[in-house]
N, C-alpha and C positions, 0 to 999 in steps of 0.2 A: 599422462599429463605431467608436464614439468612442474617441479616444486610440489610433488604430490603430498608430502608430509605437511608443508605449510598450508596448502590449500585445504587439506583434510581438517586441520585445526579451525580454519576459517569457516568451512562448511559445517562443522560440528557446532561452532559457536552460533551460527545462524539458525541451525535446526533447533537448538535449545531455546533461544529467545523466541523463535516463531511459535514453538509449542506453548511456551508460557503465555504469549499473547492470546492464542486461541483458547487456552484454558480459562482465561479471564474475560473472554468475549462477553460483552454486555454487563460486566460486573459493576461499572460505575452507575448506570441507570438503576440497576437492582439495589445497590446500596442506597442511592438517593431515595428510592421508593420505599424500601422495606425498613431501612434504619432511620432515615431522616424525614420520611413521610412527605417527600417532595411531590408537587403537583405537575401537571402537563407543561406549564410554562417554564418551570425550573428544569425539567428534563430537556426541553427544547433548547434552553439556554446552555445547559451542560454540553449538549451535542454540537451546537453551532458556534457559540462564543468561544469555547475552549479551543476549538480547531482554528478559528480565525485569529485569535490572539496568539496562539502558538506559531502560526504562519508569520505573523507580523514580527514576532521576536526573532524568528529564524532568518529574516531577510538580511541583516548585517552580518550574520554568522557565516554565510557562504563565502564572501570575499575574504573574511578573516581566516577561515580554514584553508583557503586556496594556497596560502604561502606557508603552511605548516605541515610537518610530517603527519600523515593521516592515521597511522596506527595509534599513536597516543590520543588523538581526537576520538577515535572509535571507542577506545577504552574509557575515556572520560565521559562520553555520552551514555555508555552503558551504566557507569557508576551513578551518573546524575539520575537516570531513570530508576535505578535500584533504590537510591535514597528517597526520591520523591514518592514512589509507590509504597515503600515500606512505612512512610509516615502515616499512611491511612490506617493500617491495622494497629499501629502504635497508638494513634489518637483514639481509635475505636475502643481499644483495651482500657484506655484511661478515661473514657466517657466524654471526650472533648471534641469528637469529630463533628465538623460542620459542613454545610453545603459550600461555603466559600473555600474551604480547604480542598474539597473535591474539584472545584472549578480551577483553583490555582495549580493543582497537581496535573490536571488535564492540559493546561497551558504549557507547563514545563515539559511534560512527556511529548506533547505535539512538537514543540520546538526542537527537542533532542532527537526525535524521530527523523525530522527533516534534515537536521545537521548530520546525523549518522548516515542517512541514506546518501547524501551528497558526498561525504568523505569516503564512504565505502566504494562508490563507483570509481573515484580517482585512485584509491588504493589497489583495487583489484586490477585496474588497467596496468599498473606497474608490476603486478604479481604474476600474471599469466601471459603466455604467448597468444598472439592473435588467433592462431588456429585452434587454441583450446577454449576460446571464449564461448562459443555457442554451446558447447558441452557443459561448461560451468553454468551458463544461464539456465539451461534446461534442468540441471541438477537443483539449482536454487528454486526454480519454478515447481519442480516435482516435490521438493520439500515443503514448499508453501501449501500445496494442495493436500499433501499427506497430513500435515498438522491441522489443516482445516477439517479433514475427515475425522481425525482422532480427538482434537482438542475440545470442541464444544460439547460432545457427549460426556467426556471425562469431566470437563468443567461443570456441566450440569449435575453430574452425580456428586461431585465434591460440594457444590452449592447446596444440594438437597441435604447432604449429611452435616456440613459444617458452616453453611452460610456463604454469601458472596465475598466476604472479606478474605476467606481462606484462599480463593483463587487469585486475589490481588497479591497475597504473600507469595504464591507460586510464581506469578509473573515477575515480581521483584527479584526473587532468587534466580530466575532464568537469566536476567540481565547481569547479575553478578557472575554466574557461570560463563556467560558469553564473554564478559570482560576478561575472565581468567583464560578462556580459550584463545582469545585474540592476543593476549599477553604471551601465550606459549608459542606463538608462531615464530618468534625470533627473527633473525636475519637483520640486515642493514637496510634502512630506508633512507635514501638521499633526501636532504632538505631541498624543497623546491626553491628555485631562483626567485628572489624578491626584487621587485623594481625599487628604484630609489625614491621611496616615499616614506614619510615618517608617521603618517596616520592614514586612516581609512578615508577615501574621498567619496563624494556623493556619487560619482560616476561608477565606482566599484559596485555599489549596491544594485545598480540596474544592468551591470555588464552581462550577467547571465541571460537576462531577457534579450539584450542586444545581440548576443551570440545566437540565440534561437531564431529571432525574427529576421536576422540577416541571411539566414540559410533557407532557401525556398522549401526544401524537403522537410527540414526540421520544423519549420513554421507550420506546414500543413499537418504534420504528425502531432505537434503541440496543441493546436486548436482541436484536432480530432479527439485526442485522448482526454483533454480537459473536459470537453462537452460529453463525450461518451461515459467516462467514469462518473462524472457528476450526475448525469441522468440515471445511470444504473443504480447508484447508491441512493438517490432520491426516492426511488421506487420501493426500497426495502421497508421503511416504516409504513407506507401505504399498504404493502402486501401483508405485513403483520397485522394491521388493523382489520383488513378484509378477512384474512384467514381465521384469526382468533376471535373476531367479533361476529359479523353477520353470518359467515359461512360455518361457524361452530367447530373448527378444527381444534383438536387437543394440542397442548403445547408440544408433546412428543412428536406429533405429526408435523407440526411446524418446523421443529428441529430436524426431522428426517428429510423434509423437503429441501433443506439447504446442505445437510451433511452428505447425503448420498450423491448428489450431482458433482461434488468435488472430485469424484473419481474421473470425471471428464477432463478436469484440469490436469490430473496426473497423466492420463493417456495423451492428451494434447501436447504436453511438455516433452514427452518421450518421442513424439513424432516430429517435433520442430526441426531438429537437425537433419534427419533423413529427407524431409520435404524440401528444405533449403538446398541440400545437396542435389536433389533431383530437378527441382523446378527453378531454383534461384531465389535470392533474398527478396527481390522486388515483387515477384509473383506471389510469394507466400505472405508478405506484408499486406499487399492489397487484397488478396483473396480472403485471408483470415480476418483482416480489419473490416471487410464488407460483410462477411457471413455472420460475424458476431453481433451485428446490428439487427439481424432479421428475427431474432428470437423473442425479445421482451414484449413485443406487442401482443403475443399470445396470452399474456397474463390478464389482459382485459376481459378474456372470455372464461375466466376461472369460475367454476361452480363448486357445489358442496360434494361431499362423499369421496369415494375411492377414485372416481373419474377426475375430480378436481385435483386431488393429491397427485395423481399420475401426470396430470397436465403440468403442474408446477415443477415436478421432478424432471419431466421431459424438456421443458423450456430452459430450466436452469442448467441441465446437463448439456444441451446444445450450446448455450451461451458460454459456459465455463470451458467446454472443450475447445471452442474457437479462441477464447482468451488464452488458454493454455498454450496454443500454438503461437498466437500473436505476441504475447508478452516477452518471451525470451528473444525472439527475433527483433522486436522493437528495441529492447534494451541493448542488444548488441549493436544494432545500426546507429542508435542515438549517440553512443560513445565513439563509434567509428567516425562519425562526422564532426566530432568536437575536438579541437586542439587540446593536447594534454594539459597545458597550463590554464585551461578555462573549464575543465570538467566539473570541479566542485561548484563553481558559480552557476554553471548551466543546470546542474542537477538540483541545486537549491531553488533556483527560479522555477524549474519545472514542478518540483514538489510543492512549493508554496502556492503556485497557481492551481494545481490539482486539488490541494486541500481546501483552498479558499472557494473554488468553484463548487466543490462538493458540498461544503457547508451552506453556501448561498442557495444552491438548487434544492438541497434538502429542506431548508426553511421555506422556500417558495412553494415546493410541492406539499408541504404541510398545510399551507394556506389554501392551496387549490383543493386538497383533499377535504379540508374542513368546509369549504364553500360548495363543492360540487360532488363530493363523495370519493372514496378511495378508488373505486373502479374507473371513474372518469379520469382521475389523476394518473392511474396506471396506463390507461389507453393513450392519453396525451403524451406521456413520456415515451411510450412505444412508438408512436407515430414520429416524434422528433428524432428518436434514435434511428429510424429508417433513413433519415436524411444525413446522418453523420458520415457515411461513406463519401459524400460529396466533398468532404474536407480532406480526404486522403490524397496524398500526392499522386499525380497521374504517372509520373516517372521518378524513380528513386535514384538520386545522384550516387556516384561511387564513393566508397570510404576515403577519408583523407589518408594520404601517404605521409607519415611522419617519420623522419629519420631518427633512428636510435631509440624508438619506443614501440611498444606494442599498440594495438589499435582498438581495444575495447575493454569493457568492464561490466560488472554486475552491480545492481543496486539492491541494498537490503530492504527489509520490510518498511 
């Protein structure tokens, strides 16, 4: 792969921050419950309002970043997340940690996550050749699932020994190391051409959505992924309530039910490129996008004991395996269809929509679960997910041919 050393630094930075994120998985709710004695309403607020407010803050940042060099933006977003997260253990040590601070930090981190993700796609698009892209996407996807396997068990052990604040420290340090790794990439990044404007216009804020909705294939993928991701994430709290409550699974069994299936994502990401080479991008996108929707409905039939645990592992394994194939192919195609000068705004709009839909659907499924029970909520989400393939494009348009540029990129976490 061309620019192997530079990509190596980038890949290493991503792996470090991804591991930190999974080490601290669930740390904020744990801190709120164990340290601040928060109730269910506050936990729901922390999960939903933080994500929604972070998405709102990120909206004007997309067009602002579009006309700036991306590597300094990536470093800045890493440092912002480092400082925000580090404020939590510092406040805890001083005895002044509050729920409001947790909420504010979640907003800052969410906004920085979206901005980083958008800038990274545009940056990688200039860093790699088009023929190297799918390999890069698969490597990032493999790294994501590897850290998913390793991170939560390690984080759980650290939490058991030192408390949940310790994992927040590890996450903060991971962003600092990521910033250092991105800084070590070196090389010259040309400044994007800026239009003759002196300030941000209202139209710039919605240009990312305009870019997506104007393209029939991107539009279909946009609505499909927003609904699919939101429904899948909305089922996770209901599954936790069902497994840890009425069905009586131990916490370690609940953790195993989500850590073990991540192996499927690792395998799927390794198969993405060979499958595209053999069957083509369109066939893989549609087939993987369809089959990933078939699995979650099985969670409605979850029972107690070993059989129930194996059912969860099997469903999650199938779901994650299909997602491991779909995600890198989707990430590649999405940027291939976007003009270089609009990548950051497109990715910002995509990430803002995904985060917002996930937060809203999670809140809605919390209400459904409270009214009708977690099993009914899981079944309803599964049935709706069966319909999401209808939103997939029937035909995938070819990538854009852009003179003087490569044709795709990778989004970070």
